[in-house]
N, C-alpha and C positions, 0 to 999 in steps of 0.2 A: 096929496103929494104921494107918488109911488116910490116905494123904497128900492133901491138898485144896489146890486151886489158889487161890491169891489173886487176886481180879479186879482187874485194871488197866482203866480206862476212859480212853481205849480201847487195847485191845490190838491189833486187827487193822492190817494194812499196816505191820508194823514188823519188822525183822531186825536181829539183834544180832551185832556183831563184837567179839570180846574179842581185844586185841593185846598179845603180851608172849612172851618167851622160855620162861617156865614153862609149858610146856603141860599138865603133869598138874594143876596146880592151876587153871589157866584152864579146862580141860575138865571138871573138877568143879564150877567156878562155872557153867559154861554149862549142864551137866547139870540143876544145882539150879534155874536160872532158867527152864530149859525146864519143869521139873516143876511149877514154883511157877506160873507166869505163862502158860504156852502160847506164848511168844515163841521162835520158831525162829532159830538163829545158827549161828556157826562160829568157830573159834580161828584166828588169824592170828599167826605167830610174829615177823614183822618190819613195822615201820610202812611201809617203803618199798614192801612187796608189796601195801598198799592199792591202788597204781595199777592193779593187776590185778583188783581187785574192780569187779564191776558190780551195781547195785542190783537185787535180784531183781524179777522181773516182778510180784510180788504186793505188793512192799513199797514203800511211798511214803516210809517214814521208815527211814533207816539210823541204828543207835545204834553208836557205837564207844567202848568202855570200854578205856581205855589203862592197862595195868600200869606204873604209875610205877616200880617196882622192878627192872622188866626190860624197858625200852626204850631206845632211844638217845635220852638226854636231851639231848645236845648239838644235835640236829637235829630234835627233837620239834616245836617251836613253828613253825620253817620248813616242816617236813612238812605241819603242820595248815593253814596258810595258803595252801599250794599244792595241797591236796587240793581238787577240786572234783568234787562229784557231778553226775550228769545232772539236768536240769531238772525231769525227772518225780519227783525224790527230794529229801528234805531230809536233812540230816545233823546229828546231835546227837553231839557229843564229850564224853566225862568220863573223869575219872580215878579210879583206884583204887589201894589200896595205897601211899597218900601219908602221910607223917609231918604233924603239924601245923606247918606252915612258912609264915610270911608271905609269903616271897618267891615261893613255889610258888602259892600262893592268888591273890596280887596277879596275877601273870603268866598264871595261868589265866584270871581273870576279863578281863583284858585281850585275851586270844586268843580269845574267844567260847566258852570251855569251860562246857558246862552245868550242871556239878556236879563235885563232889569226893567221893570215898568214901575215908574214911581207913582205916588197917591194922587199927584196932580195931572198926570197923564190923560189926555182925552182918548175916547173909544178909538178915534181914526188913527192916532198915533200907535195904540196897541195893534191895530190890524196891520199897519204898516211894519211894525217891528216883527210881527209873527211871519208876515210874508218874506222878509229878510232872512229870518231865522231858518225857514223851511228851504231857502235857496243856499243854505250853508254858511251864512253870514253871523257875526256877533251883534248883539244890540246894547250897546254901552254907549255913553256920551264921550265924545272925544276927550274930554277933561279927564274923566275916569281912566280911561285906557293909557292915556299919557302919563298919569300919576302912577299907576301900576308898573308900566314899564320902567319908569324913572327908578322906582323903589326896587325893583328886580335888578336893575343895573347896578345900583348903589349897594344893595345885599352882595352882589357877585363881587363887586370890587372890594368890598370890607373882607370877604371870605378868601379872596386872592391874597390881599395884603396880610391876612392873618397865616396863612400857609407858607408864604415866601419869607415873612420876618424871622422863621427860626433857623434858615440857612445863611450860612457866610457867604461873602463874595466868591471865595475859591469854590464852595459848593455848588453854587449855582453855575458856576464855569464848568464844573465836571458834569453836571446835568446837560448843559448845551452840547458838549463835546459827545456824551453819550447819545443824545437824541440825534446827533448829526452823523452817528454811525461810527465814531472814532474807537479804536481798541486802546486797551490801557497802555500798551506800548507807544501808540500814537500820540497819546494824551501828553505821555511824560516826555516823549521827543519834542513835542510841540511847545511844551511850557518850560523845558529844560529843567525837570525834576526828576527823581529817582521813581522808579516803578513802586516802590515802598510807599512813598509819599501818595501817589496816585491811588493805590489801593486803600490807604487809610482815609483819603477823603470819600472815595467811593462807598466804603463801608459806613462812613458816617452818614452819608446821603440816604443810602438804604434805610437805615435805622430810622432817620427822621422822617421820610416820607413813606414808611411801611411797605417797602419794595423787597423783593427776594432776588431779582435778576434785571439784567440789562433792558429787557423788553419792557417790565413794568415801570422802570425808571424813566425809561424813553417815552411811554405813554404818558406818564405824570407830568414830565418836562413839555410835552407837546400841549397838553392841556392848560398848565399853569404858567408857563414861561412864553 
C-alpha cells in the first residue's frame, strides 16, 4: 500500500517540536507526522532546552507538542509563560499523552494551550487537530470547553455578587445616577433629598469601590451594575 499524505491547509511555514523524554515514542510520532503531513520538525528532550531553539528561517509558525507523561509538570506552566518566540514567528502549544482530567484541561485553557490530545487518540485525530490549530482554531472536546465557560461564568457571578454585597440600596442608586451623568444637584432634586445627603452617600460609595472621582465610579458602575 502506498502511503498518502493528508493535506492540511495551510501546511507551509510550520515547524514541529515534540517535547518529552520518551525519545523513541516521540521520534516515531514525528516520523509519522512528517510522512502524513509534510511538516518538518524535531524532538526536544527537555522543556527548558526550548530557550535554545530559534524559529527556522522558513517557518513562521512554531508548533510545540508537549508530552504530558514525560515533561517536568511542576514547571511546565511557568516555562510556557516565559517562553517568547521571535516576532517573526507565532507559537502554538499543545499537550499530548494526557488523561481526561478536568484540572489539566482547565489549566491548559487558562495558559493558552491550543489543544489537547489524549492517550487514546489515534494518529489520524492528532493530524486533524494539528490542521485545525494551524488554521487558528482550538482543539478541545465540546464537553471540556462548555465546562470551562460555565466555570468562568459562575466565577464571574460570584465575584459580582461579592462586590455588590457591600453596597446599600441607596449607594447602588447613587452609582446608577453617576453612571447616567447626573450631577449631585440633579440627584438631590430627583430623589428629593439634600445635597449634604447626596455627598455623604457618594463619599461612602467612593470609599467602598476604591474610586477617587466620578469617572472612576462611572466606569465601576458600568462594569458591575
